[in-house]
N, C-alpha and C positions, 0 to 999 in steps of 0.2 A: 777327719772328714776331708775329702778332696773337693776343691771348688772347681767343678768342670767349666763353669763360665769363665773363671780366671785363666784356666789352662788354655782355652780357646781365645781368650782376649775379647770376649763379647759381653755386653750387659745382659741382665736377666730378662729384659724386655726384647731381646734380639729376635728377629724373625727367623723363620726356617731357612730362608735364602741367605741371610747374613751369617747364620751358623755354618751353613755348608761352604760358603765362600771362605770363612776363616779357617775351617778345617783343611780345605784344599791347599790354601796358602802355607799353613804350618806343616802339613804332611809333606808337601813338596820340598820345603826348606830342610826338614829333619829326616828325610828318608835315608835309611842306612846305606844305600848304594850311591848317594851323592857325597861329594867332598864336604867334610864337616858335618855329615849326618850323625844322628844320635838315635841308636836303636831304642833305648829306654824312653827317650822323649817321644819318639814316634809311637810307641805303644801307648803312652799316656794320652797323647793327642787323639789317637784312634779310640781309646776307651771313653774319653769325654764325648766324642762325636757320636758313638754308638748309643749313648744315652740321650744327649740333647737333640740328636737328629731324629729321634723317634718320639712322636707326640705322647704316647702312653707312658714310655719310660721317663720322659722329661717331667711329666706331671707327677709321677711317683717320686722322682728325685727332688723336685721342688718341695714336696711335702715331707719326705723323710731324710733327705740328704744322701750322701754317697753310700750310706748303710741301708738304703731302701730295699735292697734285695732280701733283707731279713724281715721285711715288713710287708703286709698285705699280699704275701705270696708272690711278690715281684721277683724278677730275674735281673741280676746285675750285669754290668758290662762284660764281666768275665764269663758269663754263662754261654752255653752253646746255642746255636740256632740262628745267628744273624746271617741272613741270606742263604741259609742252608749249608753253611760251612762250619766245621769244628776245628779250631786250632789249639785245643787244650793240650797241655803238656804236664801231666800229673797234677791237674787242677790249677796250674799256674800259667794257663794259656791266655790268649786274647783272640778277639774276633775282628774281622776286617770286612767292611762293606765293599764287595767286589766291583759293583758298578761304579762307585766313586773312584776307586783306584784305577779301574780300567780306563776311565776318561782322563785321569791325570797323568798316568805313566804309560803312555802308549807303548813304548818299547818294553817296559817291565811287564805289561799285560801279555805280550807275546810269550815271555819267558815263563811267567807264573800262571798263565791261563786266565787272567782277569778278563771279564767281559767276553768269554768264549762264545756265548750265544750270538752276540752281534757279529763276531768275526765269522762264524759259520754262515750267517745270512749274507755277508759280503761275498764269501767265496762262491755261493750259489748263484750270484747275479752274473749275467753275461757281461763281457767287456764292452766298453764304449767304442764307437767307431767315428772316424772323421773323414770327410771327403770334400772336395772343392766343387762348387756349383758356379758355372759361368752364366752371367746374365747380360743382355744388352741394355742400353740406356732406358728404353721404354718399358722393358720388363721390370726393371727395378723401380721405375717411376710409378707405374700403375698396378704392379703386382701381376702374378700369373700362376698357372699350374705348371710345374716343372717336373719332368721325369728324371729320376736319379737311378742310375744303374751301378750296382756294386756286387762283388762276390763276397759272401759272408756265411758264417755258420748259422743255419736256420733249423727250426724244429723239423725233425724227420716226419714226413707225411705218412709213412707206413705205420709207425707206432704212435703217431701224434705226440712225439717228444718223450714218451715214457721210457723208451729204451728196451721195452719187452716185446717179444715176438707176438704177432697177432694171435689171440686166443689164450694168452697167458698174462698174468698180472705180476708186478713186482711183489716179492714177499717181504714181510716185516723182518728186520734184522733181529736175530735172537740174542745178540750181545747187548745192544743198547735199547732193545724193545721199541724201536721206531723213533727214538728221540734224536738219534744222530750224535749223542754225546754220552760219555762215560765219566764216572768219577774216579780219579786217581789220587794217591797220596804222593806228594813230592817233598823232597828234603830241600829246603832253601835256607837262606841266611836268616829268615824270620822264624825258622823252625819247620816242623812237619805241617804241610798244608794240603788239605783236600781241595782239589780243583777239578773243574769240568773241562774235559778236552774232547776233541773230535774223535768219534769212534773209528778205529783203524779198520774194522771189519767191513763196514759199509761206506767208509770215506765220508761220514757225516751226513749221508743221504737218508738214513733210517730205513732204507729198502735194499734188498738184494735182488739182482736180476739173475734168475736161474735159467731163463731161455731168452738170450739176447736177440734183438731184432737183427735179421741178416743184413739189412741195408745200412744201418748206423752202428752195428756191432755193439749194441747196448748203450751207446752214448746218448741217444736221443736227439742228436744233432748231425747234420750233414752240411758240407760246403756247397752252396748253390749260387748261381747268378740270379740276382734279385732286382726287380724293377718296381719302384714305388713312385707314386705321384705326390709331390709336396706342394702345398699352397704357399707361394711366396707373397708376403704382405706388401702392400703398396708403400713406397717410401724407404725401402731398405737401402742401405748404403754399402759401398765397396769396403771390404774388410770386416764387416759385421759377421756374427756367428748365430746360426739358428740351431735350436735343439729340437730333435724329433724324438719324443719319448717312446721307448720300447722298440726302436728300429735298429738297435745295435746288434751285437752278436747274441744269438740264442744261448741260453744256459742249459747245461746237460740235465736231462731228466726233468723237463718241464719247470725249471727254475725261472726266475725273473730275467727277462732280456735286458741288455744294456741299452744305452741311448745312442742316437746318431747325431753328430754335430756337423753342420754344413757351413763351410767357410765360403762366404759370398764374395765373388769377384765380378765387378761391373765394368763393362767396356766403356771407353770414352765416346762422347758424341762429337760430331764435326761442327756443331753450331752452339749447343748449350754447354756451359760449364757449371757444374754443381758446386755450391758453397753452402754446406749445411742443408737447410730446406729451401734455400733460395737458388734461383738460376740466373746466371749472368750471361749476357750476350753483348756483342760489340756491333754497333750499327753505324755505317758511314753516312754522312750527310754532306750536302754541298755548302759552299760558302754563303750563297744566297738564302738557303733554307735556314742556316744558323742565324743569319742577320734578320731576315724578314719573318721567320717562323714558317711552319708548314704542317701538313698532316701527311704522314707516311704510313705505309703498310709494313708490318713486321711479323715474323714468325713467333708463335708460342707453341707449347706442347699440345694445346687444344685447337690449334689452327691459326690462320692469319687474323690479326686485329689491327685497327687504326691507332696510331700513336701521334699525339699532338706535340710538335716541336715548338716550344715557346720562342718568341722573338729574343734575339740577343743571346742565344745558347752558345756556350763556349765548349771547346773540345774537351772531352773527359767528363762532362756533366753526366750524372746518373739520374735517369728517369725511371720511375717505379710503376710497374703494373701489378696491382694488388691481387693476391690469390691466384697467380699464374705460375707458382713455383711447384715444389715437390710436396706431395701429400705427407702429412705428419705421421710417422710410423706409430701404429697402434693408438692413434689419437684422432683429433678432429681438425679440420681446416687444412690449409696449405700455406707454403711460403710464398714469396713474391718473385717476380721476374725483374731483374735489374738490367736496365738498358743503358749501356755506356755509349754515348754518341761521340763520333770521331769526325772532325771536319776534314773533308778531302781537299787537298791542294792540287789543282790540275798541273800536270807536267808541261803542257804546251797550250798556248792560246792562239786563236786566229786574230786577224788584224782588227776586226770590229770589237772583239772582247778586250783586246789590249787598249783600244781607244777609250772604251767605257771605264776601264780601271784607271787609266791616266786621268780622266776627268774626275773620278772619285778621289783620286790621290790629291788632286789640286784642291779639293773641297775638304781635305783633312781626314778622309775615310780610308 
């Protein structure tokens, strides 16, 4: 009797996820196409997983052991029917879970046809597009509606993306019967394998265009100049990327469209400097304002406000205006405005000013 739990290196109480993880790790390690791979070990690992990875078969195995296929009418790991594939070779074959192998061996999946259904879906999706959107400082601060113009493949308006001439409908492919896939037998290092591949007759579409649309020539798409309005959220920063779902290239014959990615570029402002969600400004003050304190008017993105300069303020001191910064992207609240004061030193003084300073100097100021 084979101990399938020992083969996969898991305890009898292992969860379904733990069994699947152990299988993937061992299958990847012992795959015959990898250096140091072991074909017999690979078959044994797969045999164990086909049983333990199935709740019904696992329950039978736990009750009857590896000979459970002879009891209760059960089917063993060497029986046909896993995932609809039969790899038997004179009764000494094995079965493979195609979905699991398709996820693990991406490159091998292309060769052997693992996960063919998912590959077909990816091929039907339109390509993603990328373009640059230029914003000025205030547009990025408070958000805006921005027009984006680009030339891209779009669904043909004459046939509504079907590819068929008006008055005609696409016909079901007689080879794959509309599934877009056919079953073929391939000879591989693992033996003869029945795999699902894309139907060559219809190109995986499942439909045949007998009367193509004159405008798009049966493709269902045409290249057109497109203008769309995109809502730019408040607080977006230079260098960020926005994804606009379904606004990429259209897919032939009414397939899923790709996405549009917007690369955001924000122009600099002549007064405000953005630091995350804060805004920094530099404000010059006089020597007397720094020493005696003052109230001055400064600019904010919301308009002018009064700012109190405390007595004895030194050059370079940061004063903070709460909630006068950048709106938090996709959140609540705003950053602050950081006001850095800079004491202006006059380049020239009149006679009276000099006299006053001389008197202050004598007093130690």
